[in-house]
N, C-alpha and C positions, 0 to 999 in steps of 0.2 A: 880614276879607277879604270882598269883595263880588263877585258874579257879573256877567255882561255886562248884565243888566237892572237892576242895582243891588240885587239881592237879596243878603241876607247869607248867606254860606256858612259853616256851622259849622266851626270849626277841628278837625281830627282830633286826638284825644287819643292820646298815645304810650302804648304798653303798658308797664306797670311791674310786674315780677314781685313777688309777695308771698310771705309764708310759706306761704299756702295752696297756691299754685302749686308751691312747692318740695316740700311734703308730698305732693301728688298725683304729682309727678314721681318722688320716691323710692319711693312705693308701687307705681307702674307698673313701675319698674326692678326692684324686688324680686320682683314677680310674673313678669316676663319671664325673669329670671336665677335663678329659685328653684332649679332643679336644680344648676347649678354652685356656687351658694352653699352648698347643703346638703352637697355632696361635699367642698367645701373645709373647711367647719367640722368635718365628721365626721372628717377626716384628722388634725386637731390636737386631742388630748385637752383641753389647756388652753383652747382656743378653744371647744370643745364645752361645757365646764363654765361658762365665762363666759357663753355664749349662754343656757344653761339658767337661770342666775341672773338674767340680764337680763330674759328673757321672764317668769319667775316674778314678779319685782318689778313689772314693767310691767303684767302682766295683773291682778294682785291690786289694784293701786292705781287702775287706769283707771276702774272703776265709781264709786269715791268721788270721783275727780277730776271726772267728768262730772256727778255729782249736785251737787258743790260749785259748779261754775261755773253750773249751771242755777239754783241758789238765789241765787247772786250776781247773775245776770242779772235774776231776779225782784225782788230788792231794788233794783237800779238802775232798774227800770221802775215799781215800785209804791210804793217808800218813798223819799221825798225828804228831804234834809237839813233842810228847813224843818220837817217833821214831827218829826224827832229833836230839833230845837232847842226845839220847844214843850213836849216832855215833860221837858226838863232843868230841875232846880231852879235857883233864882237863886243859891243859895249854891254857891260854886265847889267847895268840898270835897265837898259832897253830889253835885254834878253830876259830878265825877270818878267817884264810886262808881256812880252810875246809868249813866254812859256805859260804864264797864268791864263792868257786868253786861249792858248792851244787846248786847254782842258775842255773848252766848249765843243771843239770839233773832234777830239780824240778821247772819248769816254773810256773809263776803266774802273773796275772795282778797287777799293782801297788797298787790298792785298796785291792786286796785279800791278799797280803802278810803282810799288816799292822797288822791285828789281829793275823796272824800266828806268827809274830815276838813278839807280846805281850805275847802270850801263851808260847813261848820259854823262855822268861824272867821269867814268872810266875812259870815255871817248873824248874828253876834253871840254865838255860843256861847263859853264860856271855853276858851281854848286848851288848858289842862290836861285838860279833859273830852274835847276833840277828839282829843288824843293818846292818852288812855286808850282811847277807842274804836278808834283806829288800831291799837293793839297787841292789843286783846282780840278784835275781830271775826274775824281769821283763825285764832285760836288756841284759843278756848274754845267754838266753836259745835258743835252736835250732830254734824255730818258728820265733823269732825276727831276728836271723841271716839269715835264709833262705829268709824271707821277705825283708831284706835289700839287699840281693844278687839279688832278682827279681826286686826290685825297681831301682837298679843301675847296669844294665847289663854291662859287660865289665869293671867293676870297683871292682875287688876283694879286692883292698886296703881298700875300704870303710867297707867291712865286718870285716877285720882284725883290722882296726882302731877302729871301734865301739866296738868290743869285748874287745880290750886292754884298751881303754879309760874307758869303763863302769866297767870292772873288777877292774882296778886301782882305780876308784872312790870308789867302794864298800870296797875294802881292806883298802884304806887310811882312809876312814871315820870310819871303824871298829877299826883300830889301834889308830886313834886319840881319839875316844871315850874311848877306853881302857886306854889310857894314861892320858887324861885330863877330861873325863866325871865324873860327880858327881852323886851319887844315889839320892840325894835330889832334883835333877832337874827333876826326873821322878815322875809321879803320883804314889802314894802308890800301891803296888801290891794287886790284888784282885782275885776273882774267876770268873771274867767276862768271859763268853764263847762266842766264835765266833758264829755269827748267823748261819753259814753254818755247824756247828759241834755240833748241839744240841744232847744230848744223847737221846736214845729211838727212833731215826729215822733210817731208813734203809739207806744203802750206796747209793742206787739208788735215794732216796729222797734228800739226801745231794748233790749228783752229779747234779741232775736236778735243784735244787734250786740255787746252787752256779753258775752253768753255765748260767741259765736264768738271775740271778742278774748281773753277770759280762757282759753278752752280751748286755743287755739293757743299762747298764751304759757306756760301751765302745763304743757301736754304737752311742750313743748320742754325745760323744766327737769326734767320727770319722766324723759325720755330720758337727760338728763345724769346724774341721780341713779341710775338703774338701771345705766347704764354704769359709774359710779363704784363702785357696789356690786359689780359683776362684776369690775372691775379690782382692787378690794381683796382679793377672794378668790383671784385668780389671780396677781397680780404681787407682793403684799406677803407676805413669808415668814411662816409661822405663828409663828415665834419672836418677831417684832415684836409680834404681838397678845398673846402671853403676857407679854412685858415690859411692854406698855402696861397690861394687866389688873392687873399687880402694882404699878403706880404710880398710885394713885387720883387725885392732883391733876393729874398729867401727862395722864392719859386724859381728864379733864374738860376741860382746856384744849384739847387736840387736837380733841376732838369739837365743842367750841364753835366753834373756828376753822373746822373743816370745814363746819359748818352755814352759817357766813357765806359761805364760798367757793362751796358747791354751790348755794345760793339755790333750794331746792326749794319746791314748792307745799305748803302745810300739809295739804292733803287727801291727799297722797301720801308725805310724808316718813316716816311711821311704818313703811311697808313697807321703805324703805331702811334705817332704823334696826334693824328686826327682823332684817335679813339680816346684821348685824354681830354674829352670835351668839357670837363668840369674846370679846367684851367684856362686862363687867358691865352690869347694867341702869342704874345711876346715870349713867355718862357718856352712855349712849344717851338717857336722859331729858333731860339737859342739851342734847343735840343737838336734841331735839324742842321744847324751850322756847325756845332761842335762835333757831332757824331762822325762825319766823314773825315774830319781833320785829326782827331786824336781819340783813341780808345785803347782798351787793354791789348787787343790783338795787334793793333798797329804798333804799339809801343814794343811789343815782343819782336815783331818783324823788323822794326827799325833798329833795335838793339842788335839783332842777329846780322843785319845787312850792313849797317854803317858803324856799329860799335856801341857799347853801352855808354861811353862818355858822351857821345852825340845824343842818344835817346834821352838821357837824364837831363840834358839841357833843352833839347828841342821840344819834347812832349809837354812839359809844364808850361813853357812859354806859349806854345801853340794853344793850350787850353785857355790861358788868360786872354790872348789876342782874339781867339774865336768867340769867346763869351762876350767880350767888349764889342767886337764887330757885329755879332748877331743882335745884341741889345740895341746898338746904335741904328742898325738897319731897321729894326722893329719900330723904333720911335719915329723914323723918317717915313717908312712905308705904311705902317699900321696905326700911326697916331698914338703911340704909347701903349699902356696896358689895356688890352681889350680881350 
C-alpha cells in the first residue's frame, strides 16, 4: 500500500490472541471474582477437597517446572546439536550409550528435545543415538530426579527406579532402532531449523523465547494434571482404587495409559503421581517412566517432525518398552508391588 506521495504505508498487523493473553485474562478474572469463587467452592465439600488437591499439586510442582524450563532455555541458547554431534563416538552402539547418558547433563522438556534430535540426525548423528537422547533428556536429568525425591519423601527407591527405568528405556529404544530401524521410515532430511535456534538472534533472545514457550506449554499440561489428580480423588469411588491396587497387572496398564493421555511435563508429573496415594508405588513408577517417553503430544510432534510412518512404529514400541522397563525397575528397587 502506498500513500499520496508514493511513500509506502506499512500494513497494519491484525491482533491474534495467544496463550499468554488467555493466561493473563484468566488471572485477571480470578482476581476480580475471587470473593464469589471462594464462597461457591466453600459451599460444596467435594469441590473444596478438589480445589485443595489441585492447588497443592500445582504449587509443589511449579518451582521445579520453572527451573526445568529455565535450564531447557539455557540448553537451547548455549548448547547446539553440532556440539553434541562432535562428542558422539563413531560406533553407533557406543553413540547410543553416550547420547542416553547425555540426558543427565543436558535436560530438556519432552517437546524441546524433539527438534534437537531432528537436527542431530540432519547433522549426521546416528538416528539411534538421536532417539536415545530424545527419550533420556526429559527423564533422567537432575531436575526431574530432585522433583521425584521431593514428591516421594522417604522413598529413595523411587528416584533410583525412575532413573534406571527411564535410562533403560532410552538405551533399549536407541539400540532397537539401530538394529531394526529403516531410513525410509523417516521423513527426508532437510534444513528445517528449530524455532528456538534461528540464526541472527542473540543468545538472550533464544533463551527467553525457548523458556517462555516451554513454560506456557508445560504449565498448561500441569494444570491438566493437577485437575486430573483432583478429579480422581473426588469422582472415582475409593472401591475402584482398592480393586485396582489388588490387580497388579491391571494397575500397571491403567497407569501407563493414563500417562499417555495426560501428557504431563516430566518436571511436574511426580507430584501428580504422589497424589495417587491409594495405589502401590510400582504402577505409579510406571506412570513416571512412560510419561516422558510417549504421550499424545509427543506422538503428534514426532509425526510432524520425523513423519507419520516413524511415529506409528516408534510410539507403540516405546510404550511397551517403557512399561516393561518401569515394571522391572520397580521390582528391583521397590521390591515388587508396594
